[in-house]
DRENLUM-947773 format. One record per residue: residue in three letters; z, x, y of N, C-alpha, C in turn. Coordinates in pm, 1 decimal, always signed. Example, Ala and Ser with C-alpha at 12.3 -4.5 7.8 and 13.67 -1.06 7.14 Angstrom:
// DRENLUM-947773
{res = ALA nz = +780.0 nx = +1319.0 ny = -569.0 caz = +780.0 cax = +1230.0 cay = -450.0 cz = +780.0 cx = +1320.0 cy = -330.0}
{res = SER nz = +708.0 nx = +1285.0 ny = -225.0 caz = +714.0 cax = +1367.0 cay = -106.0 cz = +787.0 cx = +1290.0 cy = +3.0}
This chain:
// DRENLUM-947773
{res = MET nz = +0.0 nx = +84.7 ny = -115.8 caz = +0.0 cax = +0.0 cay = +0.0 cz = +0.0 cx = +90.2 cy = +123.3}
{res = THR nz = -80.7 nx = +54.6 ny = +220.1 caz = -80.3 cax = +124.2 cay = +348.3 cz = -73.3 cx = +21.6 cy = +460.4}
{res = ALA nz = -9.1 nx = +60.0 ny = +568.4 caz = +0.6 cax = -26.1 cay = +685.5 cz = +4.7 cx = +62.2 cy = +809.0}
{res = SER nz = -56.7 nx = +13.9 ny = +915.5 caz = -52.1 cax = +88.2 cay = +1041.0 cz = -56.6 cx = -9.1 cy = +1158.2}
{res = TYR nz = -2.6 nx = +37.0 ny = +1270.5 caz = -4.4 cax = -40.3 cay = +1393.9 cz = -17.8 cx = +57.8 cy = +1509.6}
{res = SER nz = -96.8 nx = +23.3 ny = +1607.6 caz = -105.1 cax = +107.2 cay = +1727.0 cz = -103.7 cx = +19.4 cy = +1852.1}
{res = HIS nz = -46.6 nx = +75.4 ny = +1956.1 caz = -38.7 cax = +8.1 cay = +2085.6 cz = -67.1 cx = +113.1 cy = +2192.1}
{res = ALA nz = -166.0 nx = +88.7 ny = +2274.3 caz = -200.7 cax = +184.3 cay = +2379.5 cz = -261.4 cx = +110.9 cy = +2498.0}
{res = ILE nz = -205.0 nx = +133.1 ny = +2613.1 caz = -259.4 cax = +77.6 cay = +2737.4 cz = -267.6 cx = +192.1 cy = +2838.2}
{res = THR nz = -386.5 nx = +211.3 ny = +2893.7 caz = -408.4 cax = +314.9 cay = +2994.4 cz = -428.6 cx = +246.6 cy = +3129.1}
{res = LYS nz = -354.3 nx = +295.4 ny = +3230.2 caz = -365.8 cax = +239.0 cay = +3364.6 cz = -390.6 cx = +350.6 cy = +3464.4}
{res = ASP nz = -455.6 nx = +314.6 ny = +3575.6 caz = -479.3 cax = +413.0 cay = +3681.1 cz = -361.4 cx = +413.6 cy = +3778.6}
{res = ALA nz = -374.0 nx = +490.9 ny = +3886.4 caz = -265.2 cax = +504.6 cay = +3983.6 cz = -230.1 cx = +372.7 cy = +4052.3}
{res = ALA nz = -326.9 nx = +280.8 ny = +4059.0 caz = -303.3 cax = +149.9 cay = +4120.1 cz = -250.2 cx = +48.6 cy = +4018.4}
{res = ASN nz = -215.6 nx = +95.5 ny = +3899.2 caz = -161.7 cax = +12.2 cay = +3790.6 cz = -264.1 cx = -88.3 cy = +3736.9}
{res = THR nz = -392.8 nx = -54.2 ny = +3749.8 caz = -500.7 cax = -136.7 cay = +3696.6 cz = -535.7 cx = -85.0 cy = +3557.6}
{res = ARG nz = -547.4 nx = -175.0 ny = +3464.4 caz = -577.0 cax = -133.7 cay = +3327.2 cz = -716.9 cx = -74.3 cy = +3316.4}
{res = LEU nz = -724.4 nx = +40.1 ny = +3252.1 caz = -850.7 cax = +104.9 cay = +3220.4 cz = -884.4 cx = +75.3 cy = +3075.0}
{res = ASN nz = -1008.5 nx = +88.8 ny = +3038.3 caz = -1051.9 cax = +69.7 cay = +2899.0 cz = -1014.9 cx = -67.5 cy = +2843.2}
{res = SER nz = -1030.7 nx = -171.1 ny = +2922.0 caz = -998.2 cax = -306.6 cay = +2874.7 cz = -1091.7 cx = -352.1 cy = +2763.3}
{res = GLU nz = -1202.5 nx = -278.2 ny = +2743.4 caz = -1294.6 cax = -312.9 cay = +2635.0 cz = -1240.7 cx = -269.8 cy = +2498.7}
{res = MET nz = -1131.5 nx = -194.0 ny = +2499.1 caz = -1064.6 cax = -154.1 cay = +2375.2 cz = -938.2 cx = -239.0 cy = +2360.7}
{res = PRO nz = -911.7 nx = -295.7 ny = +2242.1 caz = -788.4 cax = -373.0 cay = +2226.5 cz = -665.3 cx = -283.4 cy = +2243.7}
{res = SER nz = -563.6 nx = -335.1 ny = +2309.5 caz = -442.0 cax = -255.8 cay = +2328.7 cz = -356.2 cx = -252.4 cy = +2202.7}
{res = ASP nz = -376.3 nx = -348.3 ny = +2112.8 caz = -299.1 cax = -353.8 cay = +1988.3 cz = -393.1 cx = -368.0 cy = +1869.1}
{res = THR nz = -368.0 nx = -289.9 ny = +1765.2 caz = -441.6 cax = -302.9 cay = +1639.6 cz = -343.3 cx = -285.6 cy = +1525.0}
{res = ALA nz = -371.7 nx = -354.0 ny = +1415.3 caz = -288.2 cax = -341.5 cay = +1295.4 cz = -377.6 cx = -347.5 cy = +1172.4}
{res = LYS nz = -338.8 nx = -272.2 ny = +1069.0 caz = -412.8 cax = -270.5 cay = +943.0 cz = -314.9 cx = -274.1 cy = +827.3}
{res = PHE nz = -352.6 nx = -346.6 ny = +724.6 caz = -271.7 cax = -353.9 cay = +603.1 cz = -366.2 cx = -356.7 cy = +483.6}
{res = TRP nz = -338.6 nx = -274.3 ny = +384.0 caz = -422.3 cax = -268.0 cay = +264.7 cz = -333.9 cx = -242.1 cy = +144.0}
{res = THR nz = -365.8 nx = -307.1 ny = +34.1 caz = -290.2 cax = -283.1 cay = -88.6 cz = -381.9 cx = -291.7 cy = -209.3}
{res = THR nz = -347.1 nx = -220.7 ny = -313.9 caz = -419.1 cax = -229.5 cay = -441.1 cz = -317.7 cx = -238.3 cy = -553.8}
{res = TYR nz = -361.3 nx = -295.5 ny = -661.2 caz = -278.3 cax = -304.1 cay = -781.3 cz = -365.8 cx = -271.6 cy = -900.9}
{res = ARG nz = -319.6 nx = -180.8 ny = -985.0 caz = -395.4 cax = -139.1 cay = -1102.7 cz = -321.2 cx = -183.2 cy = -1228.2}
{res = PHE nz = -395.8 nx = -243.9 ny = -1320.6 caz = -334.8 cax = -285.2 cay = -1446.4 cz = -437.8 cx = -274.3 cy = -1558.6}
{res = PRO nz = -390.1 nx = -259.6 ny = -1682.7 caz = -482.3 cax = -241.1 cay = -1795.2 cz = -547.8 cx = -372.9 cy = -1837.9}
{res = VAL nz = -676.4 nx = -362.5 ny = -1866.1 caz = -752.6 cax = -475.0 cay = -1920.1 cz = -845.7 cx = -417.1 cy = -2025.6}
{res = GLY nz = -829.8 nx = -459.2 ny = -2149.2 caz = -916.8 cax = -410.7 cay = -2256.2 cz = -905.9 cx = -260.5 cy = -2278.1}
{res = GLY nz = -788.3 nx = -205.6 ny = -2256.6 caz = -769.6 cax = -62.5 cay = -2276.1 cz = -814.9 cx = +24.0 cy = -2160.4}
{res = ARG nz = -866.7 nx = -35.6 ny = -2054.1 caz = -912.8 cax = +36.9 cay = -1935.2 cz = -843.1 cx = -19.6 cy = -1811.5}
{res = ASP nz = -849.9 nx = +55.8 ny = -1702.0 caz = -784.2 cax = +12.5 cay = -1578.3 cz = -873.8 cx = -78.3 cy = -1495.2}
{res = LEU nz = -815.3 nx = -187.0 ny = -1446.8 caz = -877.5 cax = -274.7 cay = -1348.1 cz = -793.3 cx = -262.7 cy = -1221.7}
{res = THR nz = -857.5 nx = -234.5 ny = -1110.9 caz = -787.8 cax = -224.1 cay = -983.1 cz = -837.8 cx = -334.9 cy = -892.1}
{res = LEU nz = -745.2 nx = -414.4 ny = -840.1 caz = -776.5 cax = -519.6 cay = -743.5 cz = -706.9 cx = -485.6 cy = -613.0}
{res = GLY nz = -775.3 nx = -510.3 ny = -503.2 caz = -715.6 cax = -478.0 cay = -374.4 cz = -764.0 cx = -570.4 cy = -264.9}
{res = GLY nz = -691.4 nx = -568.4 ny = -157.7 caz = -728.3 cax = -649.0 cay = -43.1 cz = -659.4 cx = -597.4 cy = +80.3}
{res = GLY nz = -715.5 nx = -631.4 ny = +193.1 caz = -656.3 cax = -586.7 cay = +317.8 cz = -705.0 cx = -666.5 cy = +435.3}
{res = VAL nz = -635.1 nx = -648.4 ny = +546.6 caz = -672.9 cax = -714.2 cay = +671.3 cz = -668.0 cx = -613.4 cy = +784.9}
{res = ASN nz = -758.0 nx = -632.0 ny = +880.3 caz = -758.6 cax = -556.2 cay = +1005.6 cz = -743.8 cx = -657.9 cy = +1117.8}
{res = TRP nz = -646.8 nx = -635.6 ny = +1205.5 caz = -625.0 cax = -725.0 cay = +1319.2 cz = -643.8 cx = -646.1 cy = +1447.5}
{res = ASN nz = -716.1 nx = -704.4 ny = +1540.7 caz = -735.5 cax = -643.8 cay = +1672.3 cz = -695.1 cx = -743.3 cy = +1779.5}
{res = GLY nz = -617.5 nx = -697.8 ny = +1876.4 caz = -581.0 cax = -781.4 cay = +1989.7 cz = -702.3 cx = -803.2 cy = +2078.4}
{res = GLY nz = -688.1 nx = -888.6 ny = +2173.6 caz = -799.1 cax = -922.4 cay = +2262.1 cz = -842.1 cx = -807.4 cy = +2351.6}
{res = SER nz = -965.7 nx = -814.7 ny = +2396.3 caz = -1021.6 cax = -715.3 cay = +2487.9 cz = -1127.6 cx = -784.0 cy = +2573.5}
{res = TRP nz = -1166.4 nx = -717.3 ny = +2679.5 caz = -1269.0 cax = -773.9 cay = +2768.0 cz = -1336.6 cx = -662.0 cy = +2845.7}
{res = ILE nz = -1453.5 nx = -695.5 ny = +2898.0 caz = -1523.8 cax = -603.5 cay = +2986.7 cz = -1591.8 cx = -687.0 cy = +3094.8}
{res = THR nz = -1585.1 nx = -638.1 ny = +3217.0 caz = -1651.8 cax = -704.7 cay = +3328.6 cz = -1775.6 cx = -624.1 cy = +3364.4}
{res = LEU nz = -1887.7 nx = -691.1 ny = +3360.7 caz = -2015.6 cax = -629.3 cay = +3397.3 cz = -2044.5 cx = -669.3 cy = +3541.4}
{res = SER nz = -1995.5 nx = -588.0 ny = +3635.4 caz = -2004.4 cax = -623.7 cay = +3777.3 cz = -2148.6 cx = -636.8 cy = +3824.4}
{res = ARG nz = -2237.8 nx = -560.9 ny = +3764.4 caz = -2379.0 cax = -568.2 cay = +3802.4 cz = -2434.9 cx = -709.1 cy = +3781.2}
{res = TYR nz = -2384.0 nx = -776.0 ny = +3675.0 caz = -2431.4 cax = -911.3 cay = +3643.5 cz = -2328.5 cx = -1018.1 cy = +3677.9}
{res = ASN nz = -2212.7 nx = -976.6 ny = +3731.0 caz = -2104.8 cax = -1068.7 cay = +3764.8 cz = -2064.0 cx = -1153.3 cy = +3643.3}
{res = VAL nz = -2047.2 nx = -1084.4 ny = +3528.1 caz = -2013.8 cax = -1151.8 cay = +3402.4 cz = -1897.6 cx = -1077.9 cy = +3336.4}
{res = THR nz = -1805.4 nx = -1154.4 ny = +3277.5 caz = -1698.6 cax = -1096.4 cay = +3197.2 cz = -1717.3 cx = -1141.0 cy = +3053.0}
{res = VAL nz = -1722.0 nx = -1045.0 ny = +2961.6 caz = -1731.8 cax = -1073.7 cay = +2819.0 cz = -1591.7 cx = -1059.5 cy = +2762.0}
{res = ASP nz = -1541.9 nx = -1167.0 ny = +2702.9 caz = -1404.5 cax = -1171.7 cay = +2652.7 cz = -1405.5 cx = -1182.4 cy = +2501.0}
{res = GLN nz = -1330.7 nx = -1095.5 ny = +2437.0 caz = -1315.4 cax = -1099.4 cay = +2291.1 cz = -1169.7 cx = -1131.7 cy = +2263.8}
{res = GLY nz = -1143.3 nx = -1248.1 ny = +2208.6 caz = -1006.2 cax = -1282.4 cay = +2172.9 cz = -959.7 cx = -1201.9 cy = +2051.9}
{res = ALA nz = -832.2 nx = -1210.1 ny = +2022.9 caz = -778.0 cax = -1142.8 cay = +1904.7 cz = -845.2 cx = -1198.6 cy = +1779.2}
{res = TYR nz = -862.7 nx = -1112.3 ny = +1679.2 caz = -926.3 cax = -1157.1 cay = +1556.1 cz = -874.3 cx = -1079.1 cy = +1436.5}
{res = LEU nz = -890.6 nx = -1137.6 ny = +1319.2 caz = -847.0 cax = -1078.7 cay = +1193.2 cz = -963.9 cx = -1079.3 cy = +1096.2}
{res = VAL nz = -986.3 nx = -966.6 ny = +1028.5 caz = -1093.9 cax = -954.8 cay = +930.4 cz = -1030.6 cx = -916.8 cy = +796.9}
{res = ALA nz = -1064.6 nx = -992.4 ny = +691.3 caz = -1010.0 cax = -968.2 cay = +557.2 cz = -1116.7 cx = -905.6 cy = +467.0}
{res = ASN nz = -1073.1 nx = -816.7 ny = +377.7 caz = -1161.9 cax = -747.5 cay = +284.5 cz = -1099.7 cx = -746.7 cy = +145.4}
{res = LEU nz = -1183.6 nx = -746.9 ny = +42.1 caz = -1137.6 cax = -742.5 cay = -96.8 cz = -1213.3 cx = -635.1 cy = -174.1}
{res = MET nz = -1153.9 nx = -587.3 ny = -282.3 caz = -1222.2 cax = -493.2 cay = -369.9 cz = -1174.2 cx = -511.9 cy = -512.8}
{res = ALA nz = -1262.7 nx = -477.2 ny = -606.7 caz = -1228.1 cax = -474.4 cay = -749.6 cz = -1300.9 cx = -355.5 cy = -811.6}
{res = ARG nz = -1228.6 nx = -278.3 ny = -893.8 caz = -1289.0 cax = -163.8 cay = -961.7 cz = -1244.3 cx = -166.4 cy = -1107.5}
{res = TYR nz = -1340.7 nx = -146.8 ny = -1196.9 caz = -1309.1 cax = -142.4 cay = -1338.6 cz = -1355.8 cx = -8.9 cy = -1394.7}
{res = ASP nz = -1265.6 nx = +60.4 ny = -1464.5 caz = -1299.5 cax = +186.6 cay = -1528.6 cz = -1360.8 cx = +156.4 cy = -1665.1}
{res = ILE nz = -1490.9 nx = +165.7 ny = -1672.1 caz = -1563.9 cax = +134.9 cay = -1795.2 cz = -1534.5 cx = +240.3 cy = -1902.4}
{res = SER nz = -1524.4 nx = +365.0 ny = -1860.0 caz = -1488.5 cax = +476.1 cay = -1948.9 cz = -1412.5 cx = +577.8 cy = -1865.1}
{res = ASP nz = -1379.3 nx = +691.9 ny = -1923.5 caz = -1310.1 cax = +796.0 cay = -1847.6 cz = -1397.5 cx = +850.1 cy = -1734.6}
{res = SER nz = -1528.2 nx = +839.3 ny = -1749.0 caz = -1620.9 cax = +895.0 cay = -1649.7 cz = -1693.7 cx = +790.2 cy = -1566.5}
{res = LEU nz = -1695.0 nx = +666.7 ny = -1610.9 caz = -1778.2 cax = +563.9 cay = -1548.0 cz = -1692.8 cx = +449.5 cy = -1495.8}
{res = SER nz = -1716.3 nx = +410.4 ny = -1368.2 caz = -1646.4 cax = +295.2 cay = -1309.8 cz = -1744.0 cx = +212.6 cy = -1227.5}
{res = ALA nz = -1711.8 nx = +85.3 ny = -1213.4 caz = -1792.4 cax = -7.0 cay = -1132.8 cz = -1701.3 cx = -70.5 cy = -1028.4}
{res = THR nz = -1751.7 nx = -80.1 ny = -906.0 caz = -1672.6 cax = -132.6 cay = -794.9 cz = -1751.6 cx = -239.4 cy = -720.2}
{res = VAL nz = -1681.7 nx = -343.9 ny = -676.5 caz = -1738.7 cax = -446.3 cay = -588.6 cz = -1647.1 cx = -457.5 cy = -467.5}
{res = ASN nz = -1705.7 nx = -449.2 ny = -348.2 caz = -1632.1 cax = -465.3 cay = -222.2 cz = -1688.1 cx = -585.0 cy = -146.4}
{res = VAL nz = -1599.4 nx = -667.8 ny = -95.7 caz = -1638.5 cax = -779.1 cay = -9.5 cz = -1578.6 cx = -751.4 cy = +127.8}
{res = SER nz = -1664.9 nx = -732.2 ny = +225.6 caz = -1620.9 cax = -705.7 cay = +362.5 cz = -1636.4 cx = -831.6 cy = +446.0}
{res = ASN nz = -1542.0 nx = -854.0 ny = +536.9 caz = -1543.8 cax = -971.5 cay = +624.0 cz = -1547.9 cx = -1098.9 cy = +539.4}
{res = LEU nz = -1450.7 nx = -1110.4 ny = +451.6 caz = -1443.6 cax = -1218.0 cay = +352.4 cz = -1468.4 cx = -1357.2 cy = +409.9}
{res = PHE nz = -1410.5 nx = -1388.9 ny = +524.3 caz = -1422.2 cax = -1523.3 cay = +582.2 cz = -1535.8 cx = -1533.6 cy = +683.7}
{res = ASP nz = -1624.6 nx = -1431.8 ny = +686.0 caz = -1743.4 cax = -1431.2 cay = +771.5 cz = -1708.3 cx = -1453.5 cy = +918.9}
{res = LYS nz = -1606.7 nx = -1382.2 ny = +965.3 caz = -1561.9 cax = -1392.2 cay = +1104.0 cz = -1666.9 cx = -1332.5 cy = +1197.1}
{res = THR nz = -1697.6 nx = -1401.2 ny = +1305.2 caz = -1790.4 cax = -1351.4 cay = +1405.8 cz = -1710.1 cx = -1283.8 cy = +1515.7}
{res = TYR nz = -1740.1 nx = -1157.0 ny = +1540.0 caz = -1670.1 cax = -1080.9 cay = +1642.7 cz = -1760.0 cx = -967.0 cy = +1689.2}
{res = TYR nz = -1728.5 nx = -912.6 ny = +1805.0 caz = -1808.0 cax = -804.0 cay = +1859.7 cz = -1769.3 cx = -671.3 cy = +1793.8}
{res = ALA nz = -1867.9 nx = -590.9 ny = +1760.2 caz = -1842.4 cax = -458.1 cay = +1704.1 cz = -1781.1 cx = -368.8 cy = +1810.5}
{res = SER nz = -1827.1 nx = -383.7 ny = +1932.8 caz = -1777.3 cax = -302.6 cay = +2044.3 cz = -1818.0 cx = -369.4 cy = +2174.0}
{res = LEU nz = -1733.8 nx = -354.3 ny = +2272.8 caz = -1769.9 cax = -401.5 cay = +2406.5 cz = -1807.0 cx = -285.1 cy = +2495.9}
{res = GLN nz = -1799.0 nx = -162.6 ny = +2444.9 caz = -1819.5 cax = -45.1 cay = +2528.8 cz = -1964.2 cx = -29.7 cy = +2575.2}
{res = ALA nz = -2058.1 nx = -26.0 ny = +2484.3 caz = -2197.4 cax = -3.9 cay = +2522.2 cz = -2270.6 cx = -136.5 cy = +2542.4}
{res = ALA nz = -2251.7 nx = -227.6 ny = +2448.5 caz = -2315.2 cax = -358.7 cay = +2454.4 cz = -2234.8 cx = -452.4 cy = +2366.1}
{res = ALA nz = -2233.1 nx = -577.7 ny = +2401.5 caz = -2158.0 cax = -676.0 cay = +2323.3 cz = -2243.9 cx = -721.6 cy = +2205.6}
{res = LEU nz = -2242.0 nx = -643.3 ny = +2099.1 caz = -2319.2 cax = -673.8 cay = +1979.1 cz = -2225.3 cx = -719.1 cy = +1868.6}
{res = TYR nz = -2265.7 nx = -821.3 ny = +1795.6 caz = -2182.2 cax = -871.6 cay = +1687.3 cz = -2174.8 cx = -771.0 cy = +1572.7}
{res = ASP nz = -2059.3 nx = -766.3 ny = +1508.0 caz = -2042.0 cax = -678.2 cay = +1393.2 cz = -2098.9 cx = -745.1 cy = +1268.5}
{res = THR nz = -2095.0 nx = -674.2 ny = +1157.9 caz = -2156.6 cax = -717.9 cay = +1032.7 cz = -2092.4 cx = -846.5 cy = +980.1}
{res = PRO nz = -2172.5 nx = -944.5 ny = +942.1 caz = -2117.0 cax = -1064.0 cay = +879.0 cz = -2068.7 cx = -1030.8 cy = +737.4}
{res = ARG nz = -2021.1 nx = -1130.9 ny = +665.9 caz = -1973.9 cax = -1108.3 cay = +528.8 cz = -2079.2 cx = -1031.5 cy = +451.0}
{res = SER nz = -2032.1 nx = -933.4 ny = +374.4 caz = -2125.0 cax = -856.2 cay = +291.5 cz = -2056.6 cx = -820.6 cy = +160.3}
{res = VAL nz = -2138.3 nx = -805.2 ny = +57.7 caz = -2089.8 cax = -766.6 cay = -75.2 cz = -2165.4 cx = -640.8 cy = -115.6}
{res = LEU nz = -2090.7 nx = -540.5 ny = -159.1 caz = -2149.8 cax = -413.9 cay = -200.0 cz = -2097.5 cx = -378.1 cy = -338.0}
{res = GLY nz = -2188.5 nx = -354.5 ny = -429.0 caz = -2151.8 cax = -310.4 cay = -563.3 cz = -2195.6 cx = -166.8 cy = -583.8}
{res = SER nz = -2117.4 nx = -91.0 ny = -658.5 caz = -2154.4 cax = +47.1 cay = -685.8 cz = -2104.2 cx = +87.8 cy = -824.7}
{res = VAL nz = -2172.7 nx = +184.2 ny = -879.8 caz = -2135.2 cax = +242.3 cay = -1007.4 cz = -2115.4 cx = +391.4 cy = -982.5}
{res = ARG nz = -2005.6 nx = +444.9 ny = -1035.0 caz = -1974.4 cax = +586.8 cay = -1012.7 cz = -1957.0 cx = +655.7 cy = -1147.0}
{res = TYR nz = -2022.9 nx = +768.9 ny = -1158.7 caz = -2010.8 cax = +850.5 cay = -1280.1 cz = -1951.4 cx = +985.2 cy = -1241.1}
{res = ARG nz = -1842.4 nx = +1022.7 ny = -1302.5 caz = -1776.7 cax = +1152.1 cay = -1277.8 cz = -1798.9 cx = +1243.7 cy = -1395.6}
{res = PHE nz = -1841.8 nx = +1366.2 ny = -1369.9 caz = -1861.5 cax = +1462.1 cay = -1478.5 cz = -1805.2 cx = +1595.9 cy = -1441.8}
């Protein structure tokens, strides 16, 4: 199990917040559990990433882009087929949350729900 939290606010001499396009609070939690199935290990895991709200004002266009706080959930499963071979499935953005990848360069949406499967061979 892993967990993290960060809080950072940068202000200028006039006490105006700088970098408002970055959330001031973020938290992450991830856990996995491994147990035997059919004589081999099955690992199941899941986690969440939470970001506090952020915004950016584009004075050139007189527009403010506001991103409220959001939570993204992810899942994974890995099965050890043999001592050398394993198969993994990852589900990112489980609930298909729509949110901006970044407000710094451009307000572009991040990746929607995705599923990635992989096979790994160790020798």
